[in-house]
N, C-alpha and C positions, 0 to 999 in steps of 0.2 A: 372559424367554421361553425355553423349552427347544427344543432342536433336535429335529425329528421324525425318526424312524428307520424304515428299511425292512429288515426281517429276511428274509434269504434262506431258502430251503427247508431248508437244513441246520442252521438255528439251532433249538435246543431251545425248545419252546413255554414252558417254565418260565422261560426268560430273558425272553421277551416279557412274560409275566404279571408278573414281578417289576419290570421297567422300567415297566409300566403302573401298578403299585402305587406306584411312586416318583413317578408323575405325568407320565411321558413319553408322548408320542403315538407309538405303535409299531404298524406294520402288518406282518403276516407274509405273505409271498408266497402261502402256502397259502390265504389267505382273501380274496384280491383277485380281483375279476371280471376285471380287465385282465390279470392274470398267474395262473399256477397252478403247482403242483408240476411240475417238469420243463421249465418254459419256458426258452428260451434266455437265456444270460447277457446277451446284447445287449438283450433286452427289459427285463430287470431294470435294466440300466444306463440305458436310455432313460427308464424310469419314475422312477428316482432323479433324473435331471436335470430331468424335467418337474415333479416335485413338490418338489424341493429336499431330499429325504431321503437322507442318507448310508446306504450299504448295510452292514449288519452280517452278516458271513459268515466262514466258514473255507475258502471255495473260493478257492484260490490262482490260479485262472484270472483273477480280477479284478486280480491283481498282474501277471500275465505277458502277458495278451492284450489289455489296454486301455491306451490312451495317456492323456496329460493331458487333462482336461476331459471324459472319457467318462462320469463320474458325479458326483453332488453331493458325494461324499466316501466314504471307505471305513473301516470299523471292522473290521479284520482280526483274527480270533481265531487266534493263532499256535499255541496249545496246546489240542488237542482234549480233553485230559484235565481241563481246568478245569471244576469243577462249575458248573452253571447259575447258582447264586446268586453265585458269584465273577465270572463273566462279566458279569452284570448290574451288580454293584458296580463293576467296572473301567470299564464303559461309562459309568456314572454319573459316575465321577471324570473321565473324558475330556471328557464333554459339559459338565461344570461349568466347565471351563476354556476351552471352545471355543464362541464365539458363532456362528460360521459356518465349517463344515468346508471350504467353497470348493474341493472337489475333492481335498483332501489325504487322505493315507493315515495312519491311526493304528493302531498295533499293540496289540491287546487282550492285555496280558500283566500278570503280577503286579508288574511294575516300577511300575505306576501306583498300587499300594496302599501 
C-alpha cells in the first residue's frame, strides 16, 4: 500500500498528475474544500496529521517553524529548478522505501536517483 501525499500550493500540478499516474493518492491544497491556496501552514500541518498524509513542499517554513510531530511527514523539495517529472520520480523513490513517514523529513533531491 502506498503512502498518500498532500501537495502544498507551491507544488507544480504536473508533479501531482505524474504521481497519480504512478498510482499514488495525491491531493493538492488548491483542490481541497478544507484548505485553499494561501491558507496558513498551520492548517496544512493539521490536515497532514489528521489524514496521515506527508506534505510535499518547497516551503522551508515547514522546516523552521514546526517542531516534531507537527505533521505526518515532510517531503521537502530542496532544489526549485528540478523539473516536475524529476520531482515526481524522486518522491516515488522515497515512498517506495518508506512505509510510514511518521513525522520524518525527507529531502527531495537528485541523491535519491
